[in-house]
N, C-alpha and C positions, 0 to 999 in steps of 0.2 A: 516955357517954348510950348507951343501948341502945335499938335500932329496936323497936315494938312491931308484932307481926303481927296483922293484922284480918282476918277471912274477908271476901270478897267474895262476897256471896252474889246470887242470880238469882231473879226472879219473872217473871210475865208482863208486868211493866211495867218491867223491865229491872234493872241491878244497883242493890244498895244493901250497906251495910256491916253486918256481922255484929253480934257481942258487942262492945259498946263499953265493957264494965265495967273493963276494965284500964287506961282512960286515965285519966290524972290530971285531976281537976276544974279548972275554970277559975279562974284567979289573977287576971284582968285585970277592968278595968271596961270594962264594955260598955254603950253609950249606946242606949235605944230612941227611935225617933222614927217616924212615919207615922200612918195611921189605926188604928182599934181592932182592925180587920178586915184582915190583910195588912201588919203593922208591920215594920221592917227594924232590925237591929243592927249597931252598928259598934264599932269598938276603936280608939283613937288608936295604939296599937301594931303594929296591921296596915292600914296606909294602902292603899285600893283594896279591901279585903276588905268584902263585906256580908252577914249571914246576913238572908234574908227567910222570911216567913211566907206561904204561899199564899192567906191569906184566908179559906179554908173552915174553919168553926168545927169540924167532925168528922172531917178529915183524918187517916189513919192516919199518914202521915210529911210533915208541912206544912213543915218547915224546908229550905231549899235556899240556895246559896251563890253568890255572885257574885264574881270576883276571884281564885279559889281552885280547882284542879282536885281534886274530889272525886266520887264517883258520886252520882247522883241526889239523893235527899231523906233527911232525918233525922226521926226521930219526936219527940225531947226536944231543947227550946233548951239545956239543959246540955250534953248530947251534942255538938250543933253547935258550940258556944263550945269545948268540950274538943279538937274536931276541927282547928278552926282553928288552936288553940296547939300542938298536938302537930305538925301539917302545918309550920307556920311553924318550929317549934322543931327539926325532923328527926328525931321520934320516929316518924313514919309516912313510909314511902316512897312518895311519889306517884306514882313511876313504875309501879308495879304496879296503880294504881286506873284 
């Protein structure tokens, strides 16, 4: 298994992950729960990890994580799911995040 290097970018709000196109797309089943604004997503394969939406309908990077070390927020839900799977699968070295 080859590690993937993803650039850690910074702006006025702090760090965020750069180009995520090299990540394999999610292959797991994620369950959505919670309200229409601010839902959360969980996967039985990753207990304790939650992907949450901030609840703001026009947020630029609305998805953030609980139970996993990653920088700030992510723009797309598909990318957030792929990040969790890549980190848990050892494709992303979280020691540099």
